[in-house]
Biopython code that builds the backbone (N, CA, C, O; Angstrom):
import numpy as np
from Bio.PDB.StructureBuilder import StructureBuilder

atoms = [
    (1, "MET", "N", (12.176, -12.506, 27.401)),
    (1, "MET", "CA", (10.886, -13.580, 27.235)),
    (1, "MET", "C", (10.463, -14.265, 28.522)),
    (1, "MET", "O", (9.265, -14.422, 28.757)),
    (2, "ARG", "N", (11.430, -14.690, 29.390)),
    (2, "ARG", "CA", (11.243, -15.223, 30.493)),
    (2, "ARG", "C", (10.395, -14.540, 31.513)),
    (2, "ARG", "O", (9.529, -15.073, 32.207)),
    (3, "ASN", "N", (10.843, -13.002, 31.508)),
    (3, "ASN", "CA", (10.128, -12.083, 32.362)),
    (3, "ASN", "C", (8.511, -12.151, 31.730)),
    (3, "ASN", "O", (7.542, -12.399, 32.447)),
    (4, "ALA", "N", (8.436, -11.924, 30.487)),
    (4, "ALA", "CA", (6.990, -11.814, 30.041)),
    (4, "ALA", "C", (6.055, -13.256, 30.054)),
    (4, "ALA", "O", (4.834, -13.214, 29.899)),
    (5, "LEU", "N", (6.768, -14.470, 30.250)),
    (5, "LEU", "CA", (5.772, -15.654, 30.539)),
    (5, "LEU", "C", (5.717, -15.504, 31.950)),
    (5, "LEU", "O", (4.574, -15.521, 32.407)),
    (6, "LEU", "N", (6.776, -15.341, 32.881)),
    (6, "LEU", "CA", (6.516, -15.212, 34.266)),
    (6, "LEU", "C", (5.420, -14.212, 34.669)),
    (6, "LEU", "O", (4.609, -14.436, 35.568)),
    (7, "ILE", "N", (5.466, -12.994, 33.867)),
    (7, "ILE", "CA", (4.154, -12.413, 34.319)),
    (7, "ILE", "C", (2.837, -13.063, 33.864)),
    (7, "ILE", "O", (1.856, -13.229, 34.590)),
    (8, "PHE", "N", (2.944, -13.426, 32.507)),
    (8, "PHE", "CA", (1.523, -14.138, 32.237)),
    (8, "PHE", "C", (1.114, -15.163, 33.112)),
    (8, "PHE", "O", (-0.078, -15.244, 33.409)),
    (9, "VAL", "N", (2.028, -16.040, 33.615)),
    (9, "VAL", "CA", (1.721, -17.133, 34.344)),
    (9, "VAL", "C", (1.383, -16.793, 35.940)),
    (9, "VAL", "O", (0.646, -17.522, 36.605)),
    (10, "ASP", "N", (1.960, -15.698, 36.422)),
    (10, "ASP", "CA", (1.520, -14.949, 37.778)),
    (10, "ASP", "C", (0.208, -14.515, 37.618)),
    (10, "ASP", "O", (-0.678, -14.895, 38.383)),
    (11, "VAL", "N", (-0.030, -13.635, 36.550)),
    (11, "VAL", "CA", (-1.269, -12.914, 36.406)),
    (11, "VAL", "C", (-2.259, -13.977, 36.170)),
    (11, "VAL", "O", (-3.254, -13.849, 36.884)),
    (12, "THR", "N", (-2.275, -14.865, 35.474)),
    (12, "THR", "CA", (-3.297, -15.987, 35.451)),
    (12, "THR", "C", (-3.566, -16.784, 36.545)),
    (12, "THR", "O", (-4.726, -17.068, 36.841)),
    (13, "LEU", "N", (-2.508, -17.216, 37.247)),
    (13, "LEU", "CA", (-2.646, -17.891, 38.638)),
    (13, "LEU", "C", (-3.302, -16.848, 39.487)),
    (13, "LEU", "O", (-4.302, -17.293, 40.051)),
    (14, "GLY", "N", (-3.086, -15.811, 39.703)),
    (14, "GLY", "CA", (-3.525, -14.859, 40.536)),
    (14, "GLY", "C", (-5.108, -14.615, 40.276)),
    (14, "GLY", "O", (-5.929, -14.377, 41.162)),
    (15, "PHE", "N", (-5.325, -14.700, 39.150)),
    (15, "PHE", "CA", (-6.796, -14.463, 38.533)),
    (15, "PHE", "C", (-7.407, -15.960, 38.739)),
    (15, "PHE", "O", (-8.635, -15.969, 38.835)),
    (16, "LEU", "N", (-6.930, -16.895, 38.800)),
    (16, "LEU", "CA", (-7.796, -18.065, 38.861)),
    (16, "LEU", "C", (-7.883, -18.273, 40.388)),
    (16, "LEU", "O", (-8.820, -18.932, 40.838)),
    (17, "ILE", "N", (-7.021, -17.784, 41.145)),
    (17, "ILE", "CA", (-7.216, -17.994, 42.619)),
    (17, "ILE", "C", (-8.160, -16.975, 43.122)),
    (17, "ILE", "O", (-8.991, -17.285, 43.976)),
    (18, "ILE", "N", (-8.079, -15.684, 42.608)),
    (18, "ILE", "CA", (-8.926, -14.722, 43.412)),
    (18, "ILE", "C", (-10.286, -14.663, 42.459)),
    (18, "ILE", "O", (-11.286, -14.877, 43.145)),
    (19, "CYS", "N", (-10.500, -14.495, 41.456)),
    (19, "CYS", "CA", (-11.875, -14.581, 40.612)),
    (19, "CYS", "C", (-12.453, -15.884, 40.282)),
    (19, "CYS", "O", (-13.684, -15.910, 40.258)),
    (20, "VAL", "N", (-11.883, -16.880, 40.044)),
    (20, "VAL", "CA", (-12.404, -18.119, 39.438)),
    (20, "VAL", "C", (-12.768, -19.131, 40.646)),
    (20, "VAL", "O", (-13.740, -19.886, 40.616)),
    (21, "LEU", "N", (-11.902, -19.041, 41.649)),
    (21, "LEU", "CA", (-12.115, -19.953, 42.651)),
    (21, "LEU", "C", (-13.196, -19.772, 43.452)),
    (21, "LEU", "O", (-13.801, -20.773, 43.836)),
    (22, "PRO", "N", (-13.604, -18.542, 43.823)),
    (22, "PRO", "CA", (-15.028, -18.360, 44.440)),
    (22, "PRO", "C", (-16.169, -18.776, 43.794)),
    (22, "PRO", "O", (-17.144, -19.251, 44.376)),
    (23, "PHE", "N", (-16.071, -18.607, 42.572)),
    (23, "PHE", "CA", (-17.250, -18.904, 41.617)),
    (23, "PHE", "C", (-17.447, -20.366, 41.520)),
    (23, "PHE", "O", (-18.601, -20.780, 41.413)),
    (24, "ALA", "N", (-16.451, -21.202, 41.545)),
    (24, "ALA", "CA", (-16.233, -22.727, 41.532)),
    (24, "ALA", "C", (-16.941, -23.266, 42.977)),
    (24, "ALA", "O", (-17.609, -24.287, 43.139)),
    (25, "TRP", "N", (-16.606, -22.337, 43.868)),
    (25, "TRP", "CA", (-17.033, -22.956, 45.450)),
    (25, "TRP", "C", (-18.493, -22.761, 45.317)),
    (25, "TRP", "O", (-19.222, -23.700, 45.635)),
    (26, "ILE", "N", (-19.065, -21.538, 44.839)),
    (26, "ILE", "CA", (-20.556, -21.337, 44.810)),
    (26, "ILE", "C", (-21.321, -22.353, 43.862)),
    (26, "ILE", "O", (-22.416, -22.830, 44.158)),
    (27, "LEU", "N", (-20.713, -22.602, 42.828)),
    (27, "LEU", "CA", (-21.321, -23.563, 41.736)),
    (27, "LEU", "C", (-21.170, -24.934, 41.923)),
    (27, "LEU", "O", (-21.740, -25.675, 41.122)),
    (28, "ARG", "N", (-20.420, -25.480, 42.953)),
    (28, "ARG", "CA", (-19.957, -26.875, 43.143)),
    (28, "ARG", "C", (-21.019, -27.752, 42.769)),
    (28, "ARG", "O", (-20.976, -28.637, 41.914)),
    (29, "ASN", "N", (-22.187, -27.344, 43.655)),
    (29, "ASN", "CA", (-23.373, -28.069, 43.901)),
    (29, "ASN", "C", (-24.376, -28.019, 42.875)),
    (29, "ASN", "O", (-25.231, -28.901, 42.801)),
    (30, "GLY", "N", (-24.329, -26.940, 41.988)),
    (30, "GLY", "CA", (-25.300, -26.392, 41.143)),
    (30, "GLY", "C", (-26.275, -25.472, 41.844)),
    (30, "GLY", "O", (-26.274, -25.253, 43.055)),
    (31, "LEU", "N", (-27.216, -24.889, 40.841)),
    (31, "LEU", "CA", (-28.030, -23.890, 41.620)),
    (31, "LEU", "C", (-29.322, -24.408, 41.140)),
    (31, "LEU", "O", (-29.388, -25.231, 40.226)),
    (32, "GLY", "N", (-30.512, -23.853, 41.849)),
    (32, "GLY", "CA", (-31.970, -24.101, 41.464)),
    (32, "GLY", "C", (-32.286, -25.490, 42.033)),
    (32, "GLY", "O", (-31.395, -26.140, 42.579)),
    (33, "PRO", "N", (-33.470, -25.933, 41.923)),
    (33, "PRO", "CA", (-34.132, -27.167, 42.155)),
    (33, "PRO", "C", (-33.167, -28.402, 42.167)),
    (33, "PRO", "O", (-33.142, -29.173, 43.126)),
    (34, "ASP", "N", (-32.308, -28.569, 40.966)),
    (34, "ASP", "CA", (-31.627, -29.405, 40.623)),
    (34, "ASP", "C", (-30.431, -29.580, 41.622)),
    (34, "ASP", "O", (-29.626, -30.477, 41.371)),
    (35, "MET", "N", (-30.279, -28.937, 42.536)),
    (35, "MET", "CA", (-29.078, -28.802, 43.376)),
    (35, "MET", "C", (-29.045, -30.159, 44.166)),
    (35, "MET", "O", (-30.012, -30.655, 44.745)),
    (36, "VAL", "N", (-27.946, -30.610, 44.106)),
    (36, "VAL", "CA", (-27.496, -31.860, 44.960)),
    (36, "VAL", "C", (-26.449, -31.554, 45.849)),
    (36, "VAL", "O", (-25.353, -31.358, 45.322)),
    (37, "PRO", "N", (-26.536, -31.457, 47.195)),
    (37, "PRO", "CA", (-25.645, -30.966, 48.221)),
    (37, "PRO", "C", (-24.515, -32.198, 48.297)),
    (37, "PRO", "O", (-24.836, -33.381, 48.183)),
    (38, "ALA", "N", (-23.280, -31.783, 48.487)),
    (38, "ALA", "CA", (-21.874, -32.536, 48.469)),
    (38, "ALA", "C", (-21.417, -32.471, 49.641)),
    (38, "ALA", "O", (-21.538, -31.347, 50.128)),
    (39, "THR", "N", (-20.808, -33.431, 50.470)),
    (39, "THR", "CA", (-19.929, -33.210, 51.586)),
    (39, "THR", "C", (-18.675, -33.990, 51.536)),
    (39, "THR", "O", (-18.684, -34.891, 50.697)),
    (40, "GLY", "N", (-17.752, -33.876, 52.136)),
    (40, "GLY", "CA", (-16.410, -34.677, 52.229)),
    (40, "GLY", "C", (-15.485, -34.441, 51.042)),
    (40, "GLY", "O", (-15.263, -33.332, 50.557)),
    (41, "VAL", "N", (-14.979, -35.571, 50.629)),
    (41, "VAL", "CA", (-14.277, -35.503, 49.383)),
    (41, "VAL", "C", (-15.041, -35.463, 48.087)),
    (41, "VAL", "O", (-14.475, -35.168, 47.034)),
    (42, "SER", "N", (-16.290, -35.751, 48.151)),
    (42, "SER", "CA", (-16.917, -35.645, 47.017)),
    (42, "SER", "C", (-17.332, -34.124, 46.770)),
    (42, "SER", "O", (-17.667, -33.769, 45.640)),
    (43, "ALA", "N", (-17.305, -33.149, 47.938)),
    (43, "ALA", "CA", (-17.419, -31.607, 47.777)),
    (43, "ALA", "C", (-16.038, -31.337, 47.138)),
    (43, "ALA", "O", (-15.919, -30.719, 46.080)),
    (44, "LEU", "N", (-15.247, -31.719, 47.680)),
    (44, "LEU", "CA", (-13.791, -31.266, 47.291)),
    (44, "LEU", "C", (-13.525, -31.417, 45.865)),
    (44, "LEU", "O", (-13.146, -30.449, 45.205)),
    (45, "TRP", "N", (-13.719, -32.700, 45.288)),
    (45, "TRP", "CA", (-13.637, -33.037, 43.967)),
    (45, "TRP", "C", (-14.415, -32.194, 43.249)),
    (45, "TRP", "O", (-13.808, -31.655, 42.324)),
    (46, "ARG", "N", (-15.855, -31.823, 43.394)),
    (46, "ARG", "CA", (-16.702, -30.944, 42.734)),
    (46, "ARG", "C", (-16.120, -29.667, 42.509)),
    (46, "ARG", "O", (-16.137, -29.057, 41.439)),
    (47, "PHE", "N", (-15.504, -29.227, 43.780)),
    (47, "PHE", "CA", (-14.883, -27.685, 43.759)),
    (47, "PHE", "C", (-13.831, -27.641, 42.752)),
    (47, "PHE", "O", (-13.763, -26.861, 41.802)),
    (48, "LEU", "N", (-12.932, -28.670, 43.105)),
    (48, "LEU", "CA", (-11.798, -28.413, 42.103)),
    (48, "LEU", "C", (-11.892, -28.760, 40.675)),
    (48, "LEU", "O", (-11.098, -28.275, 39.870)),
    (49, "MET", "N", (-12.750, -29.511, 40.346)),
    (49, "MET", "CA", (-13.214, -30.008, 38.948)),
    (49, "MET", "C", (-14.268, -28.811, 38.335)),
    (49, "MET", "O", (-14.515, -28.777, 37.129)),
    (50, "THR", "N", (-14.835, -27.879, 39.249)),
    (50, "THR", "CA", (-15.721, -27.043, 38.491)),
    (50, "THR", "C", (-14.875, -26.038, 37.739)),
    (50, "THR", "O", (-13.934, -25.422, 38.239)),
    (51, "PHE", "N", (-15.323, -25.923, 36.413)),
    (51, "PHE", "CA", (-14.304, -24.980, 35.544)),
    (51, "PHE", "C", (-13.141, -25.393, 35.234)),
    (51, "PHE", "O", (-12.528, -24.678, 34.442)),
    (52, "TYR", "N", (-12.419, -26.717, 35.763)),
    (52, "TYR", "CA", (-11.479, -27.408, 36.020)),
    (52, "TYR", "C", (-10.394, -26.346, 36.350)),
    (52, "TYR", "O", (-9.470, -26.036, 35.599)),
    (53, "VAL", "N", (-10.633, -25.850, 37.542)),
    (53, "VAL", "CA", (-10.029, -24.679, 38.113)),
    (53, "VAL", "C", (-8.517, -25.526, 38.786)),
    (53, "VAL", "O", (-7.357, -25.181, 38.563)),
    (54, "GLY", "N", (-8.948, -26.627, 39.593)),
    (54, "GLY", "CA", (-8.027, -27.405, 40.242)),
    (54, "GLY", "C", (-6.748, -27.855, 39.417)),
    (54, "GLY", "O", (-5.601, -27.688, 39.831)),
    (55, "PRO", "N", (-7.037, -28.379, 38.336)),
    (55, "PRO", "CA", (-5.977, -28.682, 37.316)),
    (55, "PRO", "C", (-5.186, -27.536, 36.657)),
    (55, "PRO", "O", (-3.982, -27.569, 36.402)),
    (56, "ALA", "N", (-6.130, -26.401, 36.391)),
    (56, "ALA", "CA", (-5.272, -25.344, 35.903)),
    (56, "ALA", "C", (-4.411, -24.540, 37.000)),
    (56, "ALA", "O", (-3.368, -23.960, 36.699)),
    (57, "ILE", "N", (-4.890, -24.559, 38.169)),
    (57, "ILE", "CA", (-4.051, -24.015, 39.258)),
    (57, "ILE", "C", (-2.788, -24.863, 39.362)),
    (57, "ILE", "O", (-1.683, -24.332, 39.255)),
    (58, "LEU", "N", (-2.924, -26.102, 39.557)),
    (58, "LEU", "CA", (-1.832, -27.038, 39.464)),
    (58, "LEU", "C", (-0.974, -26.607, 38.459)),
    (58, "LEU", "O", (0.134, -26.173, 38.772)),
    (59, "LEU", "N", (-1.389, -26.672, 37.083)),
    (59, "LEU", "CA", (-0.443, -26.578, 35.943)),
    (59, "LEU", "C", (0.205, -25.118, 35.816)),
    (59, "LEU", "O", (1.378, -25.037, 35.454)),
    (60, "PHE", "N", (-0.620, -23.825, 36.141)),
    (60, "PHE", "CA", (0.224, -22.665, 35.907)),
    (60, "PHE", "C", (1.169, -22.617, 37.510)),
    (60, "PHE", "O", (2.122, -21.852, 37.655)),
    (61, "GLY", "N", (0.829, -23.294, 38.289)),
    (61, "GLY", "CA", (1.668, -23.134, 39.673)),
    (61, "GLY", "C", (2.886, -24.012, 39.296)),
    (61, "GLY", "O", (3.969, -23.721, 39.803)),
    (62, "SER", "N", (2.796, -25.109, 38.410)),
    (62, "SER", "CA", (4.127, -25.732, 38.268)),
    (62, "SER", "C", (4.886, -24.908, 37.240)),
    (62, "SER", "O", (6.109, -24.769, 37.219)),
    (63, "PHE", "N", (4.025, -24.386, 36.402)),
    (63, "PHE", "CA", (4.875, -23.377, 35.375)),
    (63, "PHE", "C", (5.679, -22.289, 35.923)),
    (63, "PHE", "O", (6.788, -21.961, 35.501)),
    (64, "ASP", "N", (4.935, -21.659, 37.060)),
    (64, "ASP", "CA", (5.482, -20.805, 37.817)),
    (64, "ASP", "C", (6.822, -21.125, 38.453)),
    (64, "ASP", "O", (7.801, -20.394, 38.302)),
    (65, "ILE", "N", (6.835, -22.274, 39.189)),
    (65, "ILE", "CA", (7.825, -22.774, 39.635)),
    (65, "ILE", "C", (8.879, -23.230, 39.009)),
    (65, "ILE", "O", (10.011, -23.167, 39.488)),
    (66, "LEU", "N", (8.604, -23.724, 37.893)),
    (66, "LEU", "CA", (9.600, -23.981, 36.611)),
    (66, "LEU", "C", (10.308, -22.772, 36.163)),
    (66, "LEU", "O", (11.538, -22.822, 36.137)),
    (67, "LEU", "N", (9.720, -21.717, 35.815)),
    (67, "LEU", "CA", (10.246, -20.737, 35.142)),
    (67, "LEU", "C", (11.045, -19.822, 36.338)),
    (67, "LEU", "O", (11.979, -19.088, 36.012)),
    (68, "ARG", "N", (10.657, -19.918, 37.549)),
    (68, "ARG", "CA", (11.436, -19.201, 38.538)),
    (68, "ARG", "C", (12.717, -19.881, 39.060)),
    (68, "ARG", "O", (13.614, -19.191, 39.545)),
    (69, "ARG", "N", (12.834, -21.410, 38.958)),
    (69, "ARG", "CA", (13.911, -22.158, 39.217)),
    (69, "ARG", "C", (14.846, -22.281, 37.927)),
    (69, "ARG", "O", (16.057, -22.170, 38.118)),
    (70, "VAL", "N", (14.420, -22.484, 36.738)),
    (70, "VAL", "CA", (14.996, -22.558, 35.384)),
    (70, "VAL", "C", (16.065, -21.486, 35.072)),
    (70, "VAL", "O", (17.249, -21.642, 34.775)),
    (71, "GLY", "N", (15.278, -20.261, 35.228)),
    (71, "GLY", "CA", (15.707, -18.994, 34.622)),
    (71, "GLY", "C", (16.848, -18.663, 35.458)),
    (71, "GLY", "O", (17.139, -19.241, 36.505)),
    (72, "GLY", "N", (17.585, -17.528, 34.836)),
    (72, "GLY", "CA", (18.702, -17.021, 35.591)),
    (72, "GLY", "C", (18.181, -16.132, 36.699)),
    (72, "GLY", "O", (17.023, -16.204, 37.109)),
    (73, "GLN", "N", (19.102, -15.279, 37.171)),
    (73, "GLN", "CA", (18.770, -14.250, 38.197)),
    (73, "GLN", "C", (18.392, -13.122, 37.538)),
    (73, "GLN", "O", (18.932, -13.000, 36.438)),
    (74, "ASP", "N", (17.600, -12.215, 37.870)),
    (74, "ASP", "CA", (17.126, -11.013, 37.088)),
    (74, "ASP", "C", (17.920, -10.205, 37.491)),
    (74, "ASP", "O", (18.419, -10.208, 38.616)),
    (75, "ARG", "N", (18.163, -9.282, 36.464)),
    (75, "ARG", "CA", (19.180, -8.068, 36.537)),
    (75, "ARG", "C", (18.302, -7.074, 37.264)),
    (75, "ARG", "O", (17.082, -7.238, 37.303)),
    (76, "ALA", "N", (18.886, -6.068, 37.827)),
    (76, "ALA", "CA", (18.460, -4.928, 38.679)),
    (76, "ALA", "C", (17.542, -4.033, 37.618)),
    (76, "ALA", "O", (18.095, -3.489, 36.663)),
    (77, "SER", "N", (16.342, -3.930, 37.801)),
    (77, "SER", "CA", (15.580, -3.058, 36.743)),
    (77, "SER", "C", (15.466, -1.576, 37.148)),
    (77, "SER", "O", (15.356, -1.238, 38.327)),
    (78, "SER", "N", (15.496, -0.709, 36.121)),
    (78, "SER", "CA", (15.187, 0.393, 36.101)),
    (78, "SER", "C", (13.811, 1.022, 36.735)),
    (78, "SER", "O", (12.859, 0.254, 36.871)),
    (79, "LYS", "N", (13.701, 2.144, 37.055)),
    (79, "LYS", "CA", (12.326, 2.577, 37.357)),
    (79, "LYS", "C", (11.319, 2.748, 36.143)),
    (79, "LYS", "O", (10.104, 2.617, 36.292)),
    (80, "LYS", "N", (11.783, 2.983, 35.201)),
    (80, "LYS", "CA", (10.751, 2.657, 34.079)),
    (80, "LYS", "C", (10.441, 1.388, 33.697)),
    (80, "LYS", "O", (9.282, 1.163, 33.349)),
    (81, "ALA", "N", (11.293, 0.467, 33.693)),
    (81, "ALA", "CA", (10.914, -0.910, 33.726)),
    (81, "ALA", "C", (9.948, -1.361, 34.585)),
    (81, "ALA", "O", (9.098, -2.180, 34.236)),
    (82, "THR", "N", (10.016, -0.880, 35.702)),
    (82, "THR", "CA", (9.122, -1.293, 36.728)),
    (82, "THR", "C", (7.882, -0.875, 36.621)),
    (82, "THR", "O", (6.930, -1.564, 36.990)),
    (83, "ILE", "N", (7.752, 0.450, 36.038)),
    (83, "ILE", "CA", (6.379, 0.970, 35.716)),
    (83, "ILE", "C", (5.809, 0.399, 34.865)),
    (83, "ILE", "O", (4.638, 0.065, 35.052)),
    (84, "VAL", "N", (6.504, 0.094, 33.595)),
    (84, "VAL", "CA", (5.936, -0.529, 32.639)),
    (84, "VAL", "C", (5.813, -1.994, 33.073)),
    (84, "VAL", "O", (5.022, -2.570, 32.326)),
    (85, "LEU", "N", (6.197, -2.609, 33.796)),
    (85, "LEU", "CA", (5.821, -3.936, 34.179)),
    (85, "LEU", "C", (4.532, -3.844, 35.187)),
    (85, "LEU", "O", (3.612, -4.645, 35.021)),
    (86, "TRP", "N", (4.473, -2.970, 36.121)),
    (86, "TRP", "CA", (3.144, -2.814, 36.768)),
    (86, "TRP", "C", (1.962, -2.438, 35.676)),
    (86, "TRP", "O", (0.849, -2.962, 35.715)),
    (87, "VAL", "N", (2.309, -1.583, 34.825)),
    (87, "VAL", "CA", (0.905, -1.439, 33.740)),
    (87, "VAL", "C", (0.610, -2.531, 32.926)),
    (87, "VAL", "O", (-0.527, -2.762, 32.513)),
    (88, "ALA", "N", (1.724, -3.303, 32.647)),
    (88, "ALA", "CA", (1.492, -4.511, 31.937)),
    (88, "ALA", "C", (0.667, -5.587, 32.831)),
    (88, "ALA", "O", (-0.120, -6.347, 32.267)),
    (89, "VAL", "N", (0.814, -5.625, 33.892)),
    (89, "VAL", "CA", (0.207, -6.457, 34.845)),
    (89, "VAL", "C", (-1.518, -6.063, 35.141)),
    (89, "VAL", "O", (-2.424, -6.895, 35.206)),
    (90, "ILE", "N", (-1.641, -4.727, 35.276)),
    (90, "ILE", "CA", (-2.776, -4.134, 35.496)),
    (90, "ILE", "C", (-3.615, -4.347, 34.314)),
    (90, "ILE", "O", (-4.811, -4.550, 34.525)),
    (91, "ILE", "N", (-3.136, -4.334, 32.948)),
    (91, "ILE", "CA", (-3.726, -4.321, 31.614)),
    (91, "ILE", "C", (-4.151, -5.822, 31.674)),
    (91, "ILE", "O", (-5.327, -6.160, 31.538)),
    (92, "ALA", "N", (-3.171, -6.671, 31.878)),
    (92, "ALA", "CA", (-3.691, -8.196, 31.836)),
    (92, "ALA", "C", (-4.599, -8.725, 32.658)),
    (92, "ALA", "O", (-5.289, -9.671, 32.277)),
    (93, "VAL", "N", (-4.750, -8.102, 34.111)),
    (93, "VAL", "CA", (-5.717, -8.444, 35.015)),
    (93, "VAL", "C", (-7.043, -8.021, 34.541)),
    (93, "VAL", "O", (-7.984, -8.811, 34.622)),
    (94, "SER", "N", (-7.203, -6.806, 34.037)),
    (94, "SER", "CA", (-8.330, -6.230, 33.532)),
    (94, "SER", "C", (-9.034, -6.887, 32.482)),
    (94, "SER", "O", (-10.245, -7.106, 32.470)),
    (95, "ALA", "N", (-8.118, -7.221, 31.504)),
    (95, "ALA", "CA", (-8.468, -8.179, 30.341)),
    (95, "ALA", "C", (-8.907, -9.511, 30.915)),
    (95, "ALA", "O", (-9.944, -10.104, 30.615)),
    (96, "LEU", "N", (-8.084, -9.861, 31.685)),
    (96, "LEU", "CA", (-8.878, -11.415, 31.991)),
    (96, "LEU", "C", (-10.139, -11.251, 32.932)),
    (96, "LEU", "O", (-11.059, -12.062, 32.821)),
    (97, "SER", "N", (-10.199, -10.343, 33.749)),
    (97, "SER", "CA", (-11.620, -10.012, 34.417)),
    (97, "SER", "C", (-12.774, -9.613, 33.521)),
    (97, "SER", "O", (-13.917, -9.954, 33.826)),
    (98, "LEU", "N", (-12.522, -8.888, 32.399)),
    (98, "LEU", "CA", (-13.589, -8.457, 31.303)),
    (98, "LEU", "C", (-13.994, -9.841, 30.656)),
    (98, "LEU", "O", (-15.168, -10.171, 30.490)),
    (99, "ILE", "N", (-12.890, -10.628, 30.301)),
    (99, "ILE", "CA", (-13.412, -11.866, 29.580)),
    (99, "ILE", "C", (-14.076, -12.753, 30.388)),
    (99, "ILE", "O", (-14.941, -13.407, 29.804)),
    (100, "PHE", "N", (-13.913, -12.991, 31.680)),
    (100, "PHE", "CA", (-14.352, -13.928, 32.707)),
    (100, "PHE", "C", (-15.926, -13.378, 32.978)),
    (100, "PHE", "O", (-16.950, -14.061, 33.023)),
    (101, "VAL", "N", (-15.783, -11.939, 33.140)),
    (101, "VAL", "CA", (-17.358, -11.441, 33.068)),
    (101, "VAL", "C", (-18.285, -11.575, 32.200)),
    (101, "VAL", "O", (-19.481, -11.781, 32.406)),
    (102, "GLN", "N", (-17.569, -11.423, 30.919)),
    (102, "GLN", "CA", (-18.413, -11.791, 29.573)),
    (102, "GLN", "C", (-18.954, -13.325, 29.486)),
    (102, "GLN", "O", (-20.010, -13.728, 28.999)),
    (103, "ILE", "N", (-17.825, -14.106, 30.155)),
    (103, "ILE", "CA", (-18.337, -15.513, 29.856)),
    (103, "ILE", "C", (-19.396, -15.854, 30.836)),
    (103, "ILE", "O", (-20.309, -16.611, 30.505)),
    (104, "VAL", "N", (-19.316, -15.259, 32.207)),
    (104, "VAL", "CA", (-20.347, -15.643, 33.095)),
    (104, "VAL", "C", (-21.720, -14.923, 32.797)),
    (104, "VAL", "O", (-22.778, -15.496, 33.060)),
    (105, "PHE", "N", (-21.691, -13.724, 32.273)),
    (105, "PHE", "CA", (-22.968, -12.864, 32.065)),
    (105, "PHE", "C", (-23.312, -12.878, 30.628)),
    (105, "PHE", "O", (-24.021, -11.941, 30.263)),
    (106, "ARG", "N", (-22.988, -13.673, 29.808)),
    (106, "ARG", "CA", (-23.401, -13.816, 28.532)),
    (106, "ARG", "C", (-24.828, -13.616, 28.217)),
    (106, "ARG", "O", (-25.529, -14.412, 28.841)),
    (107, "PRO", "N", (-25.492, -12.807, 27.449)),
    (107, "PRO", "CA", (-27.042, -12.862, 27.327)),
    (107, "PRO", "C", (-27.512, -14.160, 26.627)),
    (107, "PRO", "O", (-28.713, -14.365, 26.448)),
]
sb = StructureBuilder()
sb.init_structure("model")
sb.init_model(0)
sb.init_chain("A")
sb.init_seg("    ")
for serial, (resi, resn, name, xyz) in enumerate(atoms, 1):
    if name == "N":
        sb.init_residue(resn, " ", resi, " ")
    sb.init_atom(name, np.array(xyz, "f"), 0.0, 1.0, " ", f" {name:<3s}", serial, name[0])
structure = sb.get_structure()
């Protein structure tokens, strides 16, 4: 159970950093004629609060640290378990990417 939670938290954290964070940076000031440029601390605040990506990264980062510190040492995994783990991670990243694309580009 710990490994499944750790995989979920790591995949979600990676997805937030790699996929959502760049869009938050682009959209922090808005688009179009209603755009209001921000600088300094105001820009940083808007950037981290767009899609609430800042609090989400802090939350999942805390979960990651907690799971790694509280849980026991992992046993040596077999080749089959490693392959299954990689397939699960690839499927999870693909599913999160598909959901994100559907949310951003919905008709």
